[in-house]
C-alpha positions in Angstrom: -40.9 4.6 5.3 -38.6 3.2 2.6 -37.7 -0.5 2.6 -33.9 -1.2 3.0 -32.2 -2.0 -0.2 -31.5 -5.7 -0.9 -28.0 -6.7 -0.2 -26.2 -7.6 -3.4 -23.7 -6.2 -5.9 -22.9 -2.5 -5.7 -25.9 -0.5 -6.8 -24.0 1.6 -9.3 -22.7 -1.5 -11.1 -26.1 -3.1 -11.0 -27.8 0.0 -12.5 -25.1 0.3 -15.2 -25.4 -3.4 -16.1 -29.3 -3.2 -16.2 -29.1 0.0 -18.2 -27.2 -1.9 -20.9 -29.8 -4.7 -20.8 -27.9 -7.3 -18.9 -29.4 -9.5 -16.2 -27.6 -9.2 -12.9 -28.6 -11.4 -9.9 -29.2 -9.3 -6.8 -29.7 -12.2 -4.5 -27.1 -13.1 -2.0 -27.1 -15.3 1.0 -27.9 -13.6 4.3 -24.8 -12.7 6.2 -24.5 -12.2 10.0 -24.2 -8.6 11.0 -26.3 -7.2 8.2 -29.4 -5.0 8.7 -32.6 -7.1 8.8 -36.2 -6.2 8.7 -37.9 -6.9 12.0 -41.2 -8.4 11.2 -42.5 -8.1 14.8 -42.4 -4.2 14.7 -44.7 -2.0 12.8 -43.5 0.5 10.2 -40.6 -1.7 9.0 -38.1 -0.7 11.5 -34.5 -1.8 10.7 -32.8 -3.6 13.5 -29.0 -3.7 13.4 -27.1 -6.2 15.5 -23.5 -5.6 14.6 -22.2 -2.7 12.5 -22.3 -3.7 8.8 -19.1 -5.3 7.6 -17.7 -5.0 4.1 -18.0 -8.1 2.0 -15.2 -10.5 2.0 -12.7 -10.3 -0.8 -13.9 -13.6 -2.4 -17.5 -12.2 -2.5 -16.3 -9.0 -4.1 -14.3 -10.9 -6.7 -17.2 -13.2 -7.4 -19.5 -10.2 -7.8 -17.1 -8.5 -10.1 -16.6 -11.6 -12.3 -20.4 -12.0 -12.5 -20.8 -8.4 -13.6 -18.1 -8.9 -16.3 -19.7 -12.2 -17.4 -23.1 -10.5 -17.7 -21.7 -8.6 -20.8 -21.0 -10.9 -23.8 -17.9 -8.9 -24.8 -16.8 -8.9 -21.1 -17.2 -12.7 -21.0 -15.0 -13.2 -24.0 -12.4 -10.7 -22.8 -12.4 -12.3 -19.3 -11.8 -15.8 -20.9 -9.0 -14.5 -23.0 -7.4 -12.6 -20.1 -7.6 -15.6 -17.8 -6.2 -17.9 -20.5 -3.2 -15.6 -21.1 -2.5 -14.9 -17.4 -2.7 -18.6 -16.5 -0.5 -19.6 -19.5 2.1 -17.0 -18.5 2.2 -18.2 -14.9 2.3 -21.9 -15.8 5.0 -21.3 -18.4 7.2 -19.5 -15.9 6.5 -22.3 -13.4 7.5 -25.0 -15.9 10.7 -23.1 -16.7 11.5 -23.0 -13.0 10.8 -26.6 -12.1 14.3 -27.9 -12.7 15.8 -25.0 -10.7 15.6 -24.6 -7.0 12.6 -22.4 -6.3 8.9 -22.2 -6.6 8.4 -24.0 -9.9 5.6 -26.4 -8.9 4.0 -23.7 -6.8 3.8 -21.4 -9.8 2.4 -24.2 -12.0 -0.3 -24.9 -9.4 -1.0 -21.1 -9.1 -1.4 -20.8 -12.8 -3.8 -23.8 -12.7 -5.7 -21.9 -10.0 -5.9 -18.8 -12.3 -7.2 -21.0 -15.1 -9.7 -22.6 -12.7 -11.5 -19.3 -12.4 -12.8 -19.7 -15.9 -12.2 -23.2 -17.2 -13.9 -26.3 -15.8 -11.1 -28.7 -16.9 -8.6 -26.7 -14.8 -10.9 -26.8 -11.8 -11.1 -30.6 -12.0 -7.3 -30.9 -12.5 -6.7 -28.5 -9.5 -9.0 -30.6 -7.4 -7.2 -33.8 -8.4 -3.8 -32.2 -7.6 -5.0 -31.0 -4.2 -6.4 -34.4 -3.3 -3.2 -36.2 -4.2 -0.9 -33.7 -2.5 -3.0 -33.9 0.6 -3.0 -37.7 0.5 0.8 -37.8 0.0 1.2 -35.3 2.9 -1.0 -37.4 5.2 0.8 -40.6 4.3 4.2 -39.1 5.0 3.2 -37.7 8.3 2.0 -41.2 9.4 5.4 -42.7 8.7 8.2 -43.2 11.2 11.1 -40.8 11.5 13.6 -43.0 9.7 11.2 -43.4 6.7 10.7 -39.6 6.6 14.5 -39.1 6.7 15.0 -41.5 3.8 12.2 -39.7 1.8 13.8 -36.4 2.5 17.2 -37.7 1.5 15.8 -39.1 -1.8 14.1 -35.7 -2.4 17.4 -33.8 -1.9 19.3 -36.2 -4.2 16.6 -35.8 -6.8 16.7 -32.0 -6.6 20.5 -32.0 -6.6 20.5 -34.2 -9.7 18.0 -31.9 -11.5 20.0 -28.8 -10.7 23.3 -30.5 -11.8 21.7 -31.6 -15.1 20.1 -28.3 -15.7 23.4 -26.4 -15.2 25.3 -28.9 -17.3 23.0 -29.0 -20.3 21.5 -25.5 -20.3 24.5 -23.4 -19.2 27.3 -25.7 -20.0 28.6 -25.7 -16.4 29.5 -29.2 -15.1 29.6 -28.6 -11.3 30.8 -32.1 -10.5 33.8 -31.8 -12.9 34.6 -28.4 -11.6 34.6 -29.7 -8.0 36.7 -32.7 -8.9 39.2 -30.4 -10.7 39.3 -28.0 -7.7 39.9 -30.9 -5.3 42.7 -32.4 -7.5 44.5 -29.0 -7.8 44.3 -27.9 -4.2 
C-alpha cells in the first residue's frame, strides 16, 4: 500500500520548483481534520476524522510567497512588486490624510503591504498597532465627559485640516464664503 503524501505546498508547484533546482520546504504543522496514519493498525490504514479542509488563505499566501522566494529572480521581482505596491498605497494615503476619508487607514495598509517583505516595515507596523491599541484602551477607560471633549477636539482638528486644505490647495475659503452668505441673506 502507498503511504499518503505529506501535507505541504501543492505537489505541482513543488515538483516544478524542484525541477528547476530550488529547495522547497514540504513540512507544515499538523492541522486538525487532515488524514493521519494510524500506527496501531497494520498495513498503514489512513484514518480520516473530519473531511479534509482547504488550507486557510494565509497559509496559501505564505506557501505561494515561499515558492516565489525560492527562485532568485522571483525573490527580486517580489521585493520590487511589494515596494511599488506599498509605495503607491502609502502615497495615496498620505495625499488623503488632510481630506475626510481613509487617509491614515491607507497609510497603515501600505505599511502592511511593505511588512510582507521588509523587516523595518514590520517593526513600524507593530509599533503603530501597539500605540493605537494603547490609545484606544486609554480612551475607553475615561469618563464620558472626557471622551466627549476628546471627540470635540478631534472634530475641530479635522474641520481645521479640511478648511486649510480647501483654502490652500483649491483656493476656496469656506469660512469667508459662509460669512459672505450670512451677510447678504
